[in-house]
N, C-alpha and C positions, 0 to 999 in steps of 0.2 A: 549448456550455454555458459561461456566464461565472459565476464564483463571486465573491461579495463577501468580501473579506478584512477581518477586524475590525482596528481600531486596537488595538495592544497594546504597552505599554512593558515593558521587561525586569523592572522592579520589581513588576509585576502577576502574574508567574508564581508558582505555588504547587504543591506536590506534590498530586496528585489531579485537577488540571485535565485535561479530556479533550476531544478533538475527534473527529468521525467524518465519514466520507464513504461514501455508498452508491451502487453502480452495478451494473447488470446486465452480465455478460460475454456478448457476443453472438458468433455465428459471423462476422459482419462485422468485429468488433473483432479476433478471432483472425486473420482473413485480413489485416487491415491491419497487425497486429503482425508477421506473416510478412514483409510487404513492407518494413516499417521495419527489422526486425532481421536479416532474411536467414535466420532459423531456420525452415526448412521440414521439420523432423523429422516423420516420418510419424505419430507419436503425436498430433500436433496437426493434421495436414492430411489424413490418409488413413483414412477410416472403416473400411474393410475391414481394414487393418492394425491399427488401434487396437482393433477388436472382438476381436481374438485376444490382446490383452494383459490383464494383471490389472485394468485399468481398464474393460474391456468397452466401450470407445468412446473417441472423441476427447476430449482434455482441453485446457484452456487452458495456455499457457506459464506457468510459475511466476513469471517476471519480469513478465509482463503483469499478473497478479494483484497482485504486490508493488508495481507502479507506483502502485496506488491509495493506498499508504502515503505516496507523495510528496505527494498532495493533502491527506491528513490532517495531515501535518507542515507543509505550507504554511499550512493553516488555523491550526495551533498558532502558527506564527511571526507571522502577521498582518502588519500594516504599522506602521511601516516594517519592511522585510523582514529578511532574514538569509540564512543558508546552511545547507544540509544537510551535516553534517560526516561522518557515518558511518551505516551501517545494517547490522545483523546480521540474518539470516533463517534460519528453520527451516521447511521445507515439511512440513506435517502431513497434508494430505489433498488429493485432486485437486479441481480446479474444472472443471465441465463447462459447455459452451455453454448459456446460459440461466440459470445460477446468478446470484443476486444477492448481491454481496459487500459487507459493511460493513467498511471499514478504520478503525482507530482508533489514536490516539496519546494516551498518558496520561503526564503529567509524573511521573517517579519521583525526580528529583533536579534541583535548581537549583544551578548552579555559578557564583556571581557573579564570581569572580576572572577568568574568561575569557568571561563573558556566554554561557555554554552551558547547555543544558537537556537532560537525559537523559530519554528517553521509552520506555515500553513500547509495542511495536507489535503489532498483531494484525489479521488478516483473518478474518472469520467469514461463513459462508454463510447462506442463508435458513432453513436447518434448525437453526441455532445451532451448527454444527460449526466448530471452529477449523481453518482451512486453512493459516494462516501465523502464526507467532509470531516475535518478535524484539525488538530494541532499537535505538533511534536516538539520535544526538546532533545537536542543531541549535544554531546560534550566532546570537544576536540582534544585529543591527546597532544602533549607537547612534542613528543618524539615519535 
């Protein structure tokens, strides 16, 4: 999947601007995340084990879900690009295979002295339940 990134100058940022990215978390993606990260914890990989937990089944890795925020923030940065400076996360609810997650980034502060933008981060599932909240700082390149 190729995403089109909008052209955006630093001077165009304003409090309240928002970007979103929506994606289904599949069993295949969970398996690929295990391969990429090495995290094969049984809550994510073993249905019998996970069924005995408070989640009653396998769940996606929190950082797999949080990685969707990277796309929401990249959409916020646009082109020419910039860099992700920081991300704070709080995991609020589990994400199950088959859940569709919408990640969002909303400008809450523009810091012109360092060309930085502070954003509210969130991931919400298809039932409208917030699964992750947080805050990011991104820095916009001049060129």
